[in-house]
C-alpha positions in Angstrom: 0.1 -0.1 -0.2 1.6 2.9 -0.4 2.1 6.1 1.1 1.2 9.8 1.7 3.6 12.3 1.6 3.9 15.9 1.1 7.3 18.3 0.7 8.1 20.8 3.4 9.7 24.0 3.4 10.7 24.9 7.2 13.0 27.3 8.9 16.0 26.6 10.9 15.2 25.3 14.2 17.8 28.0 15.7 15.8 30.7 13.6 13.6 33.3 15.6 10.6 32.2 13.1 11.0 28.4 14.3 10.7 30.1 17.9 7.7 32.1 17.3 5.3 29.9 15.1 5.8 26.3 17.0 5.2 28.7 20.6 2.5 29.3 18.7 1.1 26.0 17.3 2.0 24.9 21.1 0.1 27.5 22.7 -3.0 26.3 21.1 -2.2 22.8 21.1 -3.0 23.4 24.5 -5.4 25.7 25.1 -7.8 24.0 21.8 -6.3 20.6 21.7 -5.5 21.7 17.9 -2.6 19.2 17.2 0.4 19.5 17.0 3.0 19.7 14.3 6.4 21.1 13.7 6.8 25.1 11.3 6.6 24.6 8.3 5.2 25.4 4.5 3.5 22.7 2.4 4.9 23.1 -0.9 2.8 20.4 -3.0 1.1 17.2 -2.1 0.1 14.5 -2.4 3.5 12.3 -3.6 2.6 8.6 -3.6 5.4 5.9 -2.8 5.9 2.7 -1.6 8.8 3.4 0.5 10.5 6.3 1.8 13.7 6.0 -0.6 11.2 6.3 -3.8 9.6 8.7 -2.4 13.2 10.7 -2.0 13.9 9.6 -5.4 10.8 10.6 -7.1 11.8 14.4 -5.0 14.9 14.5 -6.4 13.8 14.6 -10.0 11.6 17.4 -9.1 14.8 18.9 -7.8 16.7 18.7 -10.9 13.7 20.9 -12.7 13.5 23.0 -9.6 17.6 23.9 -10.6 17.0 24.1 -14.4 14.3 26.7 -13.2 16.6 28.9 -11.0 14.8 28.2 -8.4 17.2 27.5 -4.9 16.3 29.0 -2.7 13.2 29.8 -0.9 12.2 33.0 0.6 8.8 32.2 3.0 8.1 35.7 3.7 5.1 36.4 6.1 2.3 38.9 5.8 -0.7 38.3 8.2 -2.6 35.7 10.0 -5.2 34.3 8.4 -8.3 32.1 8.5 -9.9 29.3 6.1 -12.2 26.8 6.6 -10.8 23.5 5.6 -9.2 21.7 8.2 -5.4 22.2 7.1 -6.1 25.7 6.5 -8.0 26.8 8.9 -5.3 29.2 11.1 -2.7 30.5 9.5 0.0 33.1 8.5 -0.3 34.4 4.8 3.3 34.0 2.9 4.1 35.9 -0.7 7.0 34.8 -2.7 8.2 32.5 -5.6 6.8 29.5 -4.0 3.3 29.4 -6.5 6.3 29.2 -9.6 7.7 26.1 -7.6 4.5 24.7 -7.0 3.8 24.2 -10.6 6.6 22.6 -11.4 5.9 20.0 -8.8 2.0 19.5 -10.0 4.0 18.7 -13.7 6.1 16.6 -12.6 3.6 14.4 -10.7 1.2 15.0 -13.2 -1.7 16.5 -10.7 -3.6 18.7 -12.7 -6.8 19.1 -10.6 -5.5 20.2 -7.1 -7.1 24.1 -6.0 -4.9 26.9 -6.7 -2.1 26.9 -5.0 -2.4 29.3 -1.7 1.6 29.2 0.3 0.9 29.6 3.8 2.7 28.6 7.2 0.0 26.8 9.4 -1.1 27.2 13.3 -3.9 25.2 13.9 -5.3 22.7 12.3 -9.3 21.6 12.7 -12.6 22.6 11.8 -13.7 25.6 14.4 -16.9 28.5 14.0 -16.2 31.6 12.4 -16.1 33.0 15.8 -14.0 31.2 17.1 -11.6 31.6 14.0 -11.7 35.3 13.9 -10.7 35.5 18.0 -7.3 33.3 17.2 -7.0 34.9 14.4 -6.9 38.7 16.5 -4.8 36.8 19.5 -2.2 36.0 16.1 -2.4 39.3 15.0 -1.3 40.8 18.5 1.9 38.5 18.6 3.2 39.5 15.3 6.5 42.0 15.2 6.0 45.0 13.5 8.8 43.7 11.4 8.0 40.6 9.7 10.7 40.0 8.7 11.6 38.4 12.2 9.0 35.9 11.8 9.7 35.1 8.3 12.5 32.5 6.7 14.5 31.8 3.9 15.4 28.5 2.9 17.0 25.9 0.4 15.9 22.7 1.6 13.2 20.6 0.6 11.8 18.0 3.6 10.2 15.3 2.5 7.5 14.0 5.5 5.7 11.2 5.1 2.0 12.2 6.0 -0.1 9.6 5.9 -1.9 9.3 9.6 -2.9 11.8 12.2 -0.3 14.6 13.2 1.6 12.9 15.9 2.8 9.6 13.2 4.0 12.3 10.8 7.8 11.9 10.5 10.6 13.7 8.3 11.7 11.2 5.6 14.8 13.1 4.1 15.5 16.2 2.3 16.8 17.3 -0.5 18.9 20.9 -0.9 19.3 22.8 -4.0 
């Protein structure tokens, strides 16, 4: 049976962005019972493979295509806190940058045409909450955001392959590629 994988861009664990985003995820996990997960931006999902090695081989091919397009460094620029109505897209940090191009290359690489438009973001809470609750959480996050968003933005040249078949607590990093 094949496993489901996702491609993540992650802040360095010793960065201000990692500390800030982790603290919000942890705070809401404790206060509202939301799942805990590592800070990340999902660049693409799903990738299907039977083994981690098979998935990593697919990602290596994708990384070559990114290099051909001169996409070797990904700035994840945080611009605001926002809400949505999907389990994995309910409270998040909006981003801007060249991430849409990389996602488009991924869609072509994995021959996926039917996904909804890509909206790069850094999730803070997963779950299903009513609009009033989400608006309250959004206000809390906005109150925590620094005036200078560069403090919570990050840049990376690594793409992590994360096995995301089960619940958040079961997810694991299967490997990474450096561009």
